[in-house]
VMD Tcl script that builds the backbone (N, CA, C; Angstrom):
set m [mol new atoms 363]
animate dup $m
set s [atomselect $m all]
$s set {name element resname resid chain x y z} {
  {N N MET 1 A -49.211 16.907 -10.893}
  {CA C MET 1 A -48.109 17.949 -10.249}
  {C C MET 1 A -47.489 18.653 -11.323}
  {N N ARG 2 A -47.031 20.032 -11.104}
  {CA C ARG 2 A -46.426 20.741 -12.397}
  {C C ARG 2 A -45.800 20.412 -12.763}
  {N N ARG 3 A -45.271 19.866 -13.780}
  {CA C ARG 3 A -44.020 19.880 -14.497}
  {C C ARG 3 A -42.901 20.523 -13.673}
  {N N PHE 4 A -42.968 21.961 -13.641}
  {CA C PHE 4 A -41.235 22.820 -12.929}
  {C C PHE 4 A -41.754 23.039 -11.635}
  {N N ALA 5 A -42.429 22.239 -10.847}
  {CA C ALA 5 A -42.910 22.723 -9.348}
  {C C ALA 5 A -40.995 23.471 -9.133}
  {N N LYS 6 A -41.599 24.827 -8.052}
  {CA C LYS 6 A -40.517 25.243 -7.329}
  {C C LYS 6 A -39.859 24.112 -6.345}
  {N N THR 7 A -40.077 23.130 -6.089}
  {CA C THR 7 A -39.400 22.064 -5.409}
  {C C THR 7 A -38.644 21.144 -5.700}
  {N N ASP 8 A -39.268 21.313 -7.794}
  {CA C ASP 8 A -37.871 20.624 -8.293}
  {C C ASP 8 A -36.980 21.327 -8.998}
  {N N LYS 9 A -37.216 22.502 -9.045}
  {CA C LYS 9 A -36.037 23.627 -9.339}
  {C C LYS 9 A -34.969 23.874 -8.464}
  {N N VAL 10 A -35.560 23.607 -6.911}
  {CA C VAL 10 A -34.827 24.066 -5.621}
  {C C VAL 10 A -33.797 22.813 -6.025}
  {N N GLY 11 A -34.640 21.619 -5.635}
  {CA C GLY 11 A -33.830 20.062 -5.784}
  {C C GLY 11 A -33.001 20.361 -6.847}
  {N N ASP 12 A -33.107 20.667 -7.994}
  {CA C ASP 12 A -31.895 20.478 -8.964}
  {C C ASP 12 A -30.761 21.665 -8.797}
  {N N LEU 13 A -31.004 22.714 -8.160}
  {CA C LEU 13 A -30.020 23.637 -7.378}
  {C C LEU 13 A -29.013 23.158 -6.431}
  {N N VAL 14 A -30.006 22.429 -5.473}
  {CA C VAL 14 A -29.139 21.688 -4.314}
  {C C VAL 14 A -28.099 20.644 -4.605}
  {N N ARG 15 A -28.803 19.977 -6.012}
  {CA C ARG 15 A -28.107 18.755 -6.243}
  {C C ARG 15 A -27.040 19.385 -6.670}
  {N N HIS 16 A -27.053 20.064 -8.061}
  {CA C HIS 16 A -26.044 20.861 -8.460}
  {C C HIS 16 A -24.545 21.568 -7.096}
  {N N ALA 17 A -25.418 22.046 -6.467}
  {CA C ALA 17 A -24.597 22.759 -5.264}
  {C C ALA 17 A -23.360 21.560 -4.670}
  {N N ILE 18 A -24.118 20.206 -4.380}
  {CA C ILE 18 A -23.582 19.525 -3.366}
  {C C ILE 18 A -22.633 18.859 -4.217}
  {N N SER 19 A -22.596 18.589 -5.623}
  {CA C SER 19 A -21.871 17.656 -6.370}
  {C C SER 19 A -21.074 18.462 -6.230}
  {N N ASN 20 A -20.953 19.945 -6.742}
  {CA C ASN 20 A -19.861 20.980 -6.803}
  {C C ASN 20 A -18.971 20.988 -5.626}
  {N N ALA 21 A -19.762 21.184 -4.234}
  {CA C ALA 21 A -19.104 20.849 -2.790}
  {C C ALA 21 A -18.135 19.715 -2.935}
  {N N LEU 22 A -19.048 18.732 -2.715}
  {CA C LEU 22 A -17.698 17.370 -2.625}
  {C C LEU 22 A -16.995 17.232 -3.889}
  {N N MET 23 A -17.069 18.245 -5.047}
  {CA C MET 23 A -15.656 17.425 -5.540}
  {C C MET 23 A -14.479 18.710 -5.787}
  {N N ARG 24 A -14.991 19.727 -5.297}
  {CA C ARG 24 A -14.412 21.159 -4.753}
  {C C ARG 24 A -13.690 21.793 -3.337}
  {N N GLU 25 A -14.950 21.593 -2.928}
  {CA C GLU 25 A -14.712 22.056 -1.416}
  {C C GLU 25 A -14.416 21.454 -0.150}
  {N N MET 26 A -15.327 20.061 -0.483}
  {CA C MET 26 A -14.731 18.955 0.843}
  {C C MET 26 A -13.394 18.626 0.444}
  {N N GLU 27 A -12.369 18.607 1.424}
  {CA C GLU 27 A -11.092 17.744 1.537}
  {C C GLU 27 A -10.894 16.969 1.770}
  {N N GLU 28 A -12.174 15.771 1.342}
  {CA C GLU 28 A -11.835 14.013 1.424}
  {C C GLU 28 A -12.221 13.459 0.117}
  {N N PRO 29 A -10.640 13.293 -0.351}
  {CA C PRO 29 A -10.441 12.208 -1.598}
  {C C PRO 29 A -11.633 11.402 -1.778}
  {N N LYS 30 A -12.077 10.957 -0.507}
  {CA C LYS 30 A -13.269 9.796 -0.925}
  {C C LYS 30 A -14.420 10.474 -1.830}
  {N N PHE 31 A -15.036 11.405 -1.683}
  {CA C PHE 31 A -15.736 11.934 -2.597}
  {C C PHE 31 A -15.533 12.144 -4.092}
  {N N GLN 32 A -14.487 11.539 -4.618}
  {CA C GLN 32 A -14.294 11.715 -5.919}
  {C C GLN 32 A -15.415 10.593 -6.848}
  {N N TRP 33 A -15.504 9.220 -5.727}
  {CA C TRP 33 A -16.460 8.594 -5.992}
  {C C TRP 33 A -18.128 8.622 -5.749}
  {N N VAL 34 A -18.214 9.313 -4.772}
  {CA C VAL 34 A -20.066 9.578 -4.611}
  {C C VAL 34 A -20.735 10.702 -5.679}
  {N N THR 35 A -21.457 10.359 -6.205}
  {CA C THR 35 A -22.312 10.924 -7.678}
  {C C THR 35 A -23.660 11.089 -6.796}
  {N N VAL 36 A -24.038 12.446 -6.646}
  {CA C VAL 36 A -25.371 12.362 -6.378}
  {C C VAL 36 A -26.514 12.838 -7.615}
  {N N THR 37 A -27.071 11.706 -7.308}
  {CA C THR 37 A -28.604 11.476 -8.788}
  {C C THR 37 A -29.384 12.022 -8.746}
  {N N GLU 38 A -30.146 12.627 -7.612}
  {CA C GLU 38 A -31.339 13.038 -7.176}
  {C C GLU 38 A -31.133 14.180 -5.838}
  {N N VAL 39 A -32.144 14.552 -5.681}
  {CA C VAL 39 A -32.549 15.630 -4.622}
  {C C VAL 39 A -33.990 15.795 -4.801}
  {N N GLN 40 A -34.633 15.664 -3.459}
  {CA C GLN 40 A -36.070 15.497 -3.806}
  {C C GLN 40 A -36.346 16.799 -2.330}
  {N N MET 41 A -36.922 17.533 -2.862}
  {CA C MET 41 A -37.585 18.361 -1.650}
  {C C MET 41 A -38.732 18.472 -1.460}
  {N N SER 42 A -38.868 19.015 0.133}
  {CA C SER 42 A -40.135 18.798 0.697}
  {C C SER 42 A -41.067 19.726 0.290}
  {N N LYS 43 A -41.689 19.820 0.430}
  {CA C LYS 43 A -42.903 21.610 0.572}
  {C C LYS 43 A -42.512 22.032 0.641}
  {N N ASP 44 A -42.177 22.535 2.006}
  {CA C ASP 44 A -41.730 24.009 2.658}
  {C C ASP 44 A -40.416 23.908 2.393}
  {N N LEU 45 A -39.335 23.417 1.722}
  {CA C LEU 45 A -38.060 23.281 1.147}
  {C C LEU 45 A -37.281 23.374 2.180}
  {N N ALA 46 A -37.592 22.652 3.284}
  {CA C ALA 46 A -36.673 22.798 4.558}
  {C C ALA 46 A -36.099 21.281 4.697}
  {N N VAL 47 A -36.159 20.701 3.936}
  {CA C VAL 47 A -35.921 19.180 3.612}
  {C C VAL 47 A -35.234 18.854 2.445}
  {N N ALA 48 A -34.197 18.051 2.313}
  {CA C ALA 48 A -33.475 17.648 0.895}
  {C C ALA 48 A -33.356 16.141 1.076}
  {N N ARG 49 A -33.988 15.101 0.494}
  {CA C ARG 49 A -33.622 13.782 -0.019}
  {C C ARG 49 A -32.566 14.054 -1.007}
  {N N VAL 50 A -31.075 13.829 -0.255}
  {CA C VAL 50 A -30.792 13.528 -1.538}
  {C C VAL 50 A -29.611 11.997 -1.894}
  {N N PHE 51 A -29.972 11.961 -3.099}
  {CA C PHE 51 A -29.790 10.428 -3.570}
  {C C PHE 51 A -28.658 10.266 -3.956}
  {N N TYR 52 A -27.850 9.132 -3.693}
  {CA C TYR 52 A -26.341 9.233 -4.288}
  {C C TYR 52 A -25.557 8.010 -4.637}
  {N N THR 53 A -25.235 7.526 -5.270}
  {CA C THR 53 A -24.197 6.237 -6.095}
  {C C THR 53 A -22.824 6.163 -5.318}
  {N N VAL 54 A -22.410 5.551 -5.576}
  {CA C VAL 54 A -20.855 5.306 -5.051}
  {C C VAL 54 A -20.260 4.522 -6.803}
  {N N LEU 55 A -19.093 5.164 -6.886}
  {CA C LEU 55 A -18.763 4.498 -8.672}
  {C C LEU 55 A -17.661 3.771 -8.105}
  {N N ASP 56 A -16.927 3.595 -6.932}
  {CA C ASP 56 A -16.432 2.595 -6.627}
  {C C ASP 56 A -16.266 1.932 -5.768}
  {N N SER 57 A -16.363 0.494 -6.128}
  {CA C SER 57 A -16.026 -0.746 -4.938}
  {C C SER 57 A -15.352 -0.819 -3.958}
  {N N GLU 58 A -14.457 0.322 -4.358}
  {CA C GLU 58 A -13.303 0.495 -3.252}
  {C C GLU 58 A -13.583 1.251 -1.403}
  {N N LEU 59 A -15.025 2.263 -1.763}
  {CA C LEU 59 A -15.649 2.693 -1.182}
  {C C LEU 59 A -17.307 2.382 -0.640}
  {N N PRO 60 A -16.999 1.040 0.339}
  {CA C PRO 60 A -18.194 0.784 0.709}
  {C C PRO 60 A -19.188 2.273 0.945}
  {N N LYS 61 A -20.358 1.323 0.901}
  {CA C LYS 61 A -21.583 1.849 1.050}
  {C C LYS 61 A -22.077 2.375 2.493}
  {N N LYS 62 A -21.558 1.782 3.212}
  {CA C LYS 62 A -21.647 2.232 4.644}
  {C C LYS 62 A -19.993 3.135 4.645}
  {N N GLU 63 A -19.126 3.379 4.017}
  {CA C GLU 63 A -18.201 4.113 4.749}
  {C C GLU 63 A -18.870 5.652 4.005}
  {N N ALA 64 A -19.460 5.089 3.110}
  {CA C ALA 64 A -19.944 6.876 2.039}
  {C C ALA 64 A -21.341 7.051 3.006}
  {N N ALA 65 A -21.992 6.233 3.332}
  {CA C ALA 65 A -23.082 6.887 4.269}
  {C C ALA 65 A -22.204 8.230 5.342}
  {N N ALA 66 A -21.351 7.210 6.359}
  {CA C ALA 66 A -20.914 7.718 7.507}
  {C C ALA 66 A -19.849 8.987 6.777}
  {N N LEU 67 A -19.010 9.266 5.873}
  {CA C LEU 67 A -18.479 10.378 5.564}
  {C C LEU 67 A -20.078 11.705 5.274}
  {N N LEU 68 A -20.686 11.345 4.240}
  {CA C LEU 68 A -21.667 12.046 4.288}
  {C C LEU 68 A -22.109 12.806 4.948}
  {N N ALA 69 A -22.401 11.789 6.425}
  {CA C ALA 69 A -23.492 12.565 7.636}
  {C C ALA 69 A -22.255 13.378 8.260}
  {N N ASP 70 A -20.745 12.452 8.457}
  {CA C ASP 70 A -20.013 13.874 8.990}
  {C C ASP 70 A -20.113 15.023 7.865}
  {N N HIS 71 A -20.393 14.977 6.904}
  {CA C HIS 71 A -20.038 16.532 6.177}
  {C C HIS 71 A -21.461 17.086 6.097}
  {N N ALA 72 A -22.417 16.801 7.110}
  {CA C ALA 72 A -23.650 17.149 6.313}
  {C C ALA 72 A -23.579 18.661 6.958}
  {N N LYS 73 A -22.682 18.679 7.941}
  {CA C LYS 73 A -23.360 20.322 8.496}
  {C C LYS 73 A -22.625 20.931 7.621}
  {N N ARG 74 A -21.261 20.845 7.223}
  {CA C ARG 74 A -20.529 21.503 5.940}
  {C C ARG 74 A -21.168 21.740 4.945}
  {N N LEU 75 A -21.662 21.092 4.275}
  {CA C LEU 75 A -22.549 20.981 3.229}
  {C C LEU 75 A -23.979 21.548 3.701}
  {N N ARG 76 A -24.341 21.595 4.407}
  {CA C ARG 76 A -25.178 22.438 4.691}
  {C C ARG 76 A -25.149 23.814 4.987}
  {N N SER 77 A -24.390 24.554 5.609}
  {CA C SER 77 A -23.953 25.627 5.339}
  {C C SER 77 A -22.830 25.934 4.220}
  {N N PHE 78 A -22.536 25.013 3.221}
  {CA C PHE 78 A -22.215 25.516 2.080}
  {C C PHE 78 A -23.006 25.805 0.894}
  {N N LEU 79 A -24.517 25.288 1.153}
  {CA C LEU 79 A -25.526 25.635 0.832}
  {C C LEU 79 A -26.138 26.841 1.286}
  {N N GLY 80 A -26.058 27.026 2.469}
  {CA C GLY 80 A -26.308 28.857 2.733}
  {C C GLY 80 A -25.912 29.804 2.534}
  {N N LYS 81 A -25.047 29.751 2.091}
  {CA C LYS 81 A -23.575 30.451 1.829}
  {C C LYS 81 A -23.390 30.915 0.557}
  {N N ASN 82 A -24.283 29.602 -0.550}
  {CA C ASN 82 A -24.246 29.763 -2.026}
  {C C ASN 82 A -25.513 29.764 -2.929}
  {N N LEU 83 A -26.631 29.508 -2.233}
  {CA C LEU 83 A -27.672 29.528 -2.625}
  {C C LEU 83 A -29.153 30.583 -1.500}
  {N N HIS 84 A -29.584 31.301 -2.640}
  {CA C HIS 84 A -30.429 31.962 -1.962}
  {C C HIS 84 A -31.858 31.643 -1.348}
  {N N LEU 85 A -31.265 30.683 -0.519}
  {CA C LEU 85 A -32.588 30.501 -0.286}
  {C C LEU 85 A -32.950 31.048 1.090}
  {N N LYS 86 A -34.328 31.007 1.939}
  {CA C LYS 86 A -34.661 31.620 3.241}
  {C C LYS 86 A -34.144 30.497 4.096}
  {N N GLN 87 A -33.690 29.070 3.849}
  {CA C GLN 87 A -33.141 28.816 4.967}
  {C C GLN 87 A -32.599 27.837 3.858}
  {N N ALA 88 A -31.321 27.263 4.531}
  {CA C ALA 88 A -30.784 26.113 4.043}
  {C C ALA 88 A -31.495 24.742 4.283}
  {N N PRO 89 A -31.487 23.954 3.707}
  {CA C PRO 89 A -32.450 22.863 4.096}
  {C C PRO 89 A -31.722 21.650 4.677}
  {N N GLU 90 A -32.349 20.946 5.807}
  {CA C GLU 90 A -31.505 19.606 6.221}
  {C C GLU 90 A -31.102 18.955 5.145}
  {N N LEU 91 A -29.975 17.944 5.340}
  {CA C LEU 91 A -29.656 17.169 4.050}
  {C C LEU 91 A -29.799 15.665 5.003}
  {N N ARG 92 A -30.721 15.391 4.095}
  {CA C ARG 92 A -30.828 13.493 4.489}
  {C C ARG 92 A -30.598 12.499 3.231}
  {N N PHE 93 A -29.341 11.800 3.580}
  {CA C PHE 93 A -28.865 11.242 2.599}
  {C C PHE 93 A -29.222 9.794 2.463}
  {N N VAL 94 A -29.324 9.416 1.176}
  {CA C VAL 94 A -30.120 8.026 0.694}
  {C C VAL 94 A -29.721 7.238 -0.076}
  {N N PHE 95 A -28.735 6.134 0.205}
  {CA C PHE 95 A -28.138 5.363 -1.468}
  {C C PHE 95 A -29.097 5.202 -2.073}
  {N N ASP 96 A -28.930 5.568 -3.488}
  {CA C ASP 96 A -29.477 5.380 -4.807}
  {C C ASP 96 A -29.820 4.192 -5.307}
  {N N GLU 97 A -31.017 2.743 -4.626}
  {CA C GLU 97 A -30.120 1.457 -4.877}
  {C C GLU 97 A -30.930 1.456 -6.889}
  {N N ALA 98 A -31.306 2.373 -7.421}
  {CA C ALA 98 A -31.813 2.150 -8.846}
  {C C ALA 98 A -30.740 1.283 -9.423}
  {N N GLU 99 A -29.476 1.974 -9.367}
  {CA C GLU 99 A -28.231 1.443 -10.352}
  {C C GLU 99 A -28.202 -0.274 -10.017}
  {N N GLU 100 A -28.077 -0.667 -9.030}
  {CA C GLU 100 A -27.961 -1.617 -8.547}
  {C C GLU 100 A -28.947 -2.789 -8.838}
  {N N ARG 101 A -30.523 -2.282 -8.937}
  {CA C ARG 101 A -31.477 -3.213 -9.038}
  {C C ARG 101 A -31.393 -2.877 -10.538}
  {N N ALA 102 A -30.917 -1.963 -11.328}
  {CA C ALA 102 A -30.682 -2.065 -12.898}
  {C C ALA 102 A -30.081 -3.244 -13.203}
  {N N ARG 103 A -28.849 -3.279 -12.336}
  {CA C ARG 103 A -27.500 -4.041 -13.223}
  {C C ARG 103 A -28.169 -5.379 -12.484}
  {N N HIS 104 A -29.006 -6.067 -11.884}
  {CA C HIS 104 A -29.243 -7.550 -11.148}
  {C C HIS 104 A -30.327 -7.462 -12.301}
  {N N ILE 105 A -30.818 -6.696 -12.542}
  {CA C ILE 105 A -32.086 -7.387 -13.548}
  {C C ILE 105 A -31.323 -7.213 -15.023}
  {N N GLU 106 A -30.292 -6.710 -15.525}
  {CA C GLU 106 A -29.916 -7.038 -16.516}
  {C C GLU 106 A -28.964 -8.394 -16.026}
  {N N ASP 107 A -28.385 -9.002 -15.410}
  {CA C ASP 107 A -28.306 -10.406 -14.611}
  {C C ASP 107 A -28.946 -11.029 -15.142}
  {N N LEU 108 A -30.047 -10.824 -14.394}
  {CA C LEU 108 A -31.212 -11.674 -14.788}
  {C C LEU 108 A -31.479 -12.172 -16.142}
  {N N LEU 109 A -31.812 -11.000 -16.844}
  {CA C LEU 109 A -31.914 -11.249 -17.920}
  {C C LEU 109 A -30.813 -11.916 -19.195}
  {N N ALA 110 A -29.769 -11.840 -18.768}
  {CA C ALA 110 A -28.634 -12.343 -19.939}
  {C C ALA 110 A -28.747 -13.894 -19.064}
  {N N SER 111 A -28.652 -14.070 -17.972}
  {CA C SER 111 A -29.033 -15.715 -18.233}
  {C C SER 111 A -30.247 -16.336 -18.029}
  {N N ILE 112 A -30.939 -15.583 -18.305}
  {CA C ILE 112 A -32.728 -16.283 -18.881}
  {C C ILE 112 A -31.869 -16.378 -20.785}
  {N N HIS 113 A -31.309 -15.818 -21.240}
  {CA C HIS 113 A -31.090 -15.196 -22.733}
  {C C HIS 113 A -30.169 -16.644 -22.374}
  {N N LYS 114 A -28.942 -16.819 -21.914}
  {CA C LYS 114 A -28.339 -17.656 -22.014}
  {C C LYS 114 A -28.620 -19.178 -21.982}
  {N N ASP 115 A -29.693 -19.531 -21.104}
  {CA C ASP 115 A -30.707 -20.332 -20.753}
  {C C ASP 115 A -31.210 -21.136 -21.622}
  {N N HIS 116 A -31.584 -20.468 -22.467}
  {CA C HIS 116 A -32.431 -20.644 -23.855}
  {C C HIS 116 A -31.747 -20.109 -25.097}
  {N N ASP 117 A -31.104 -19.903 -24.935}
  {CA C ASP 117 A -29.975 -19.803 -26.482}
  {C C ASP 117 A -30.382 -20.778 -27.550}
  {N N PRO 118 A -30.587 -21.019 -28.490}
  {CA C PRO 118 A -31.112 -22.016 -29.224}
  {C C PRO 118 A -29.782 -22.533 -30.266}
  {N N SER 119 A -28.774 -21.176 -29.973}
  {CA C SER 119 A -27.507 -21.923 -30.764}
  {C C SER 119 A -26.242 -22.619 -29.449}
  {N N ASP 120 A -27.148 -22.920 -28.504}
  {CA C ASP 120 A -26.113 -23.447 -27.663}
  {C C ASP 120 A -26.587 -24.788 -28.157}
  {N N ALA 121 A -27.735 -25.385 -28.046}
  {CA C ALA 121 A -27.879 -27.020 -28.518}
  {C C ALA 121 A -26.840 -27.583 -29.441}
}
mol reanalyze $m
mol bondsrecalc $m
mol representation Tube
mol addrep $m
């Protein structure tokens, strides 16, 4: 795979545009807790898989998913108006589990370290 494939460049543009739209264009205050971490484009640029995380435990994952799904049409319209693409991609939102997995691994490592700490003896 090429280092800077067109899909990567377009994905980066879409990620920035959606992030800006969530912060500035959407009239939903709960979007302040949603961060778009990555966008993966299909080879034909027709579909964008938008990975996101939620930064506040006050906004449950299911509620964030529902909000994004409810606003997907407006976000796609925003992309169509603001990006110079042949067509605005269909948006598919995917919760990014990477941060939670990393936190879980850190917790496991910390508990192993605590269990095997010679200074406790």
